[in-house]
Each structure stands twice: as structure tokens, then as C-alpha cells.
C-alpha positions as CSV (number, residue, x, y, z in Angstrom):
1,M,-21.5,8.4,-17.7
2,R,-20.0,5.5,-15.7
3,V,-17.5,7.8,-14.0
4,V,-20.2,10.3,-13.1
5,R,-22.3,7.6,-11.6
6,V,-19.4,6.4,-9.5
7,V,-18.7,9.9,-8.3
8,V,-22.3,10.5,-7.4
9,K,-22.6,7.3,-5.5
10,S,-19.4,7.9,-3.6
11,L,-20.5,11.4,-2.5
12,V,-24.0,10.4,-1.7
13,L,-22.9,7.5,0.4
14,G,-20.3,9.7,2.1
15,C,-22.9,12.4,3.0
16,L,-25.3,9.8,4.3
17,S,-22.7,7.9,6.3
18,G,-20.7,10.9,7.6
19,V,-17.5,9.1,6.8
20,S,-16.6,10.2,3.3
21,V,-15.6,13.8,2.4
22,C,-18.2,15.9,0.7
23,T,-19.5,19.4,0.6
24,L,-23.3,19.6,0.5
25,G,-24.5,21.5,-2.6
26,A,-21.2,21.0,-4.5
27,G,-21.5,19.7,-8.1
28,T,-19.9,16.3,-8.6
29,D,-17.8,17.7,-11.5
30,Q,-16.1,19.8,-8.8
31,A,-14.8,16.9,-6.8
32,V,-11.1,16.3,-6.4
33,T,-9.9,12.8,-7.3
34,L,-7.6,11.7,-4.5
35,H,-5.5,8.9,-5.9
36,Y,-3.9,6.2,-3.7
37,I,-2.3,2.8,-3.8
38,Q,-2.6,0.2,-1.2
39,R,0.7,0.7,0.5
40,P,0.9,-0.2,4.2
41,P,1.7,1.6,6.5
42,Y,1.4,4.7,4.4
43,M,-2.0,4.3,2.6
44,V,-4.7,1.7,3.5
45,R,-8.3,1.9,2.3
46,A,-10.7,1.7,5.3
47,G,-14.4,1.8,4.4
48,E,-15.2,5.1,2.7
49,G,-11.9,6.7,3.7
50,L,-8.1,6.2,4.1
51,T,-5.9,5.4,7.0
52,G,-2.1,5.2,7.3
53,L,0.8,7.5,7.9
54,T,0.1,9.6,4.8
55,G,-3.3,8.4,3.8
56,G,-4.9,9.3,7.1
57,P,-3.8,12.9,7.4
58,S,-4.5,13.5,3.7
59,Y,-8.0,12.2,3.9
60,R,-8.7,14.1,7.1
61,A,-7.4,17.3,5.5
62,F,-10.0,17.1,2.8
63,R,-12.7,16.2,5.3
64,D,-11.8,19.1,7.6
65,A,-11.4,21.6,4.7
66,K,-14.9,20.5,3.4
67,I,-13.6,19.9,-0.1
68,P,-15.5,17.3,-2.1
69,V,-13.3,14.4,-2.9
70,V,-13.5,10.9,-4.5
71,L,-11.0,8.2,-3.7
72,Q,-9.5,6.2,-6.6
73,E,-6.9,3.4,-6.5
74,T,-4.5,4.2,-9.4
75,P,-1.0,3.0,-10.3
76,F,1.7,5.5,-9.5
77,A,2.8,6.2,-13.1
78,R,-0.8,6.9,-14.2
79,Q,-1.3,9.2,-11.2
80,M,1.7,11.2,-12.3
81,H,0.5,11.3,-15.9
82,Y,-2.9,12.7,-14.8
83,L,-1.1,15.6,-13.1
84,E,1.3,16.3,-15.9
85,I,-1.5,16.6,-18.5
86,N,-3.6,18.6,-16.0
87,A,-6.8,17.2,-17.4
88,G,-8.8,17.2,-14.1
89,R,-8.7,17.9,-10.4
90,D,-6.3,15.3,-9.2
91,C,-4.2,14.9,-6.1
92,M,-1.4,12.3,-5.2
93,I,-0.6,11.4,-1.6
94,G,2.8,11.3,0.1
95,M,5.0,12.8,-2.6
96,F,8.5,14.0,-2.1
97,K,9.2,17.6,-3.3
98,K,11.0,18.0,-6.7
99,P,11.4,21.3,-8.4
100,E,10.4,20.0,-11.9
101,R,7.0,18.8,-10.5
102,E,6.2,22.4,-9.4
103,K,6.1,23.4,-13.0
104,F,2.8,21.4,-13.5
105,A,1.4,20.8,-10.0
106,R,1.0,22.3,-6.5
107,Y,2.4,21.0,-3.3
108,S,0.6,21.2,0.1
109,K,2.2,21.6,3.4
110,P,4.1,18.5,4.5
111,I,1.9,15.7,5.9
112,Y,4.6,13.4,7.1
113,Q,8.4,13.0,7.5
114,D,10.0,9.6,6.8
115,K,12.7,8.1,9.0
116,P,16.1,7.7,7.2
117,Q,15.8,5.1,4.4
118,V,17.3,1.7,4.5
119,L,18.9,-0.4,1.8
120,L,16.8,-3.6,1.3
121,T,18.4,-6.7,-0.1
122,A,17.8,-10.4,-0.1
123,A,19.4,-12.1,2.9
124,V,21.4,-14.4,0.6
125,H,23.0,-11.4,-1.1
126,A,23.8,-9.5,2.1
127,E,27.5,-10.3,1.9
128,R,27.7,-8.2,-1.2
129,F,27.2,-5.1,0.9
130,A,29.4,-6.1,3.9
131,A,32.4,-4.1,2.8
132,H,30.4,-0.9,2.0
133,T,30.0,1.7,4.7
134,S,28.0,4.3,2.8
135,V,25.5,4.8,0.0
136,V,28.3,6.3,-2.1
137,D,30.3,3.0,-1.7
138,V,27.3,1.1,-2.9
139,F,26.7,3.4,-5.9
140,N,30.4,3.1,-6.9
141,D,30.2,-0.7,-7.0
142,K,29.0,-1.3,-10.6
143,R,28.5,-5.0,-9.9
144,L,25.4,-4.1,-7.9
145,V,22.0,-3.3,-9.5
146,L,19.7,-0.8,-7.9
147,L,15.9,-1.3,-8.5
148,V,14.1,2.0,-8.9
149,K,10.5,2.9,-9.8
150,L,9.9,4.9,-13.0
151,A,9.4,8.7,-12.4
152,Y,9.7,8.1,-8.6
153,S,11.7,10.4,-6.2
154,Y,13.7,8.9,-3.4
155,G,14.3,12.3,-1.9
156,A,16.4,15.2,-2.9
157,T,19.7,13.9,-1.4
158,L,19.4,10.3,-2.8
159,D,18.2,11.5,-6.1
160,A,21.2,13.8,-6.4
161,L,23.6,11.0,-5.4
162,M,22.1,8.7,-8.0
163,E,22.6,11.5,-10.6
164,K,26.2,12.1,-9.6
165,Y,27.4,8.5,-9.2
166,Q,25.2,6.8,-11.7
167,P,24.8,3.4,-10.0
168,K,23.8,0.5,-12.3
169,R,19.9,0.6,-12.3
170,Q,16.9,-1.4,-13.3
171,T,13.7,0.6,-13.7
172,T,10.2,-0.7,-13.2
173,V,6.7,0.6,-13.2
174,D,5.7,-1.9,-10.5
175,E,4.7,-0.9,-7.0
176,N,6.7,-1.7,-3.8
177,L,5.3,-5.2,-3.1
178,A,6.2,-6.4,-6.6
179,M,9.6,-4.7,-6.2
180,V,10.2,-6.6,-3.0
181,R,9.5,-9.8,-4.8
182,Q,11.9,-8.9,-7.6
183,I,14.6,-8.3,-5.0
184,K,13.9,-11.7,-3.4
185,A,14.0,-13.3,-6.9
186,G,17.4,-11.8,-7.6
187,M,16.2,-9.6,-10.5
188,A,18.1,-6.7,-8.9
189,D,20.4,-6.5,-5.9
190,Y,18.8,-3.8,-3.7
191,M,16.2,-1.1,-3.4
192,F,15.6,1.8,-1.0
193,M,12.7,1.9,1.4
194,A,11.7,3.8,4.5
195,P,12.1,1.5,7.6
196,E,8.5,2.1,8.7
197,E,7.4,0.4,5.5
198,A,9.9,-2.3,5.0
199,S,8.7,-4.9,7.6
200,G,5.1,-4.6,6.5
201,A,6.0,-4.8,2.8
202,I,8.0,-7.9,3.3
203,A,5.1,-9.6,5.2
204,A,2.6,-8.4,2.6
205,A,4.7,-9.8,-0.2
206,G,4.5,-13.2,1.5
207,Y,8.0,-13.5,3.0
208,R,9.6,-13.7,6.4
209,P,11.7,-10.9,8.0
210,Q,14.8,-13.2,7.9
211,D,14.5,-13.5,4.1
212,F,15.8,-10.0,3.8
213,K,18.5,-7.7,5.2
214,Q,17.9,-4.1,6.0
215,V,21.2,-2.2,5.8
216,K,21.3,1.0,7.7
217,F,24.1,3.5,7.0
218,K,25.0,6.0,9.6
219,N,25.4,8.8,7.0
220,M,22.1,8.1,5.3
221,P,20.2,11.4,4.8
222,E,17.4,12.4,7.1
223,G,14.0,11.2,6.1
224,E,12.2,13.4,3.5
225,Y,9.0,15.3,4.0
226,R,6.0,13.9,2.2
227,Y,3.3,16.2,0.7
228,L,0.0,16.1,-1.2
229,L,0.7,17.0,-4.9
230,C,-2.3,18.3,-6.8
231,S,-2.9,19.4,-10.4
232,K,-3.2,23.0,-11.1
233,N,-6.9,22.5,-11.8
234,V,-7.3,22.2,-8.0
235,P,-8.0,25.9,-7.1
236,Q,-5.4,27.7,-5.1
237,E,-8.1,28.7,-2.6
238,W,-8.7,25.0,-2.0
239,M,-5.0,24.4,-1.5
240,Q,-5.0,27.1,1.1
241,R,-7.9,25.4,2.9
242,L,-6.1,22.1,2.8
243,N,-3.0,23.6,4.2
244,A,-5.0,25.2,7.0
245,S,-6.4,21.7,7.8
246,I,-3.1,19.8,7.8
247,K,-1.9,19.3,11.3
248,G,1.6,20.0,12.2
249,I,4.0,17.1,11.9
250,K,6.4,16.0,14.5
């Protein structure tokens, strides 16, 4: 009953305020749970809605499509689990496209395209990368430890390179701010991050820009498209409405 009351409160407040997404007359059991994490500049909770590079267009798509939705802050691994078991109407924000995910979930049109990713390392360890001119060079250096998030995709090209060259890896279920702290503490040597996120994540983790080095390789793959990823309990007709409401990306 607690979950139902939260949903009802969210939808009622949204309808009264005109800010949240709701469809008058829709049963609360029909609402989509739109999962998010606080991840500036991608997703930021703002009142009854979301802002940010991926959170903003995702939230607006539901609003413009008039699909009932409830926001829920949920760790990434748990979000993915909800979609895999297909127990409810759940959507994740800003996901890269991977063929294996299409077996249990549905992608929307792209909502954003990243800039080419950077390698993020602690400034005191920057010299370890000075002789490397490409990601492949880094992956072939088995002295270096890559920090990766469990079940996370870094884009088709980087995922394929990791699979091919098998860099030494440390896996975590933590979100990006905790991962930045692990890099600073020397628990791993480097991680990958989109440049539009890196500066904000460093500041949010409580560090100065000069505490880290962002390594940009000329041959780094183009930034990946990001999508909404929804469980198959979200009706196909709703996905079509969402796609019609997603604005074209630059």
C-alpha cells in the first residue's frame, strides 16, 4: 500500500501543479516508473521533474506524450534488474544501445549524443599514461587497472575493445561520484567518462580540477547515442508516442 500511496500522491500533486507528468483518468497502476540517479549534468531532480542533458528530454517526452509517470531514484544495477525481470512498467534514462538488452527491453529514439569520452586518472598518476597514444596502448598495459561499473556499457566501440584486449579491470556497483573518489584514492588507475560530465563529477565528489588529469586520445570513438530503455511491459503504442515526442538531437 505504501508504494500505491506514493504513486497517487505524485500524480495528484503533478496534476495540480501542472509540473509532473500525468494523464487525467489513468489508473495509477498504469504509470511508468521512470528511474534516475542524481548525475549532473545528465540527470538532476528539479521539483516534480527532471532536468539535465538526458533527464530533461526524457521527462519532457513523457509529459508531451501524456503518459502517466512516477519518478524514482534507483541505483543503476537495481534499475537494470527491474527491466530484466520485466515485473513492471519501468524505464531507464540515457542508456547506450546493446543488442543483448533488446532481448528483454525496448529502446526509444536517441535522446542525446555524448562527446568522445576521456580517460580520467588522478593527477599524481598521470605520468603512467604519458607514453600511451591510444586506448589500445592503455589496454595493452597490464600494469594499469581500469575501473568499470557492473553491467554498464561504455558504448559499442569501447565495449568491443575491452572484450578484445582484456585490460586489467576492477568492477564496482558504485555510481560515478564514488568511482571518482576511488580513482583519487588509487583503488584503480583510470576510468572512462564523457567530458561534459567529468568536471561536474570531480567538483561534486569534493575535489579540485587539478586533482585529476583528463586524457583525450585523437582516435577515441565518437560519442555514443543515449536512449530511454523500457521494460516490455511498457506498451509498444506508448513507446511510439514517446518517440513522436522526442525532439531531434544535434
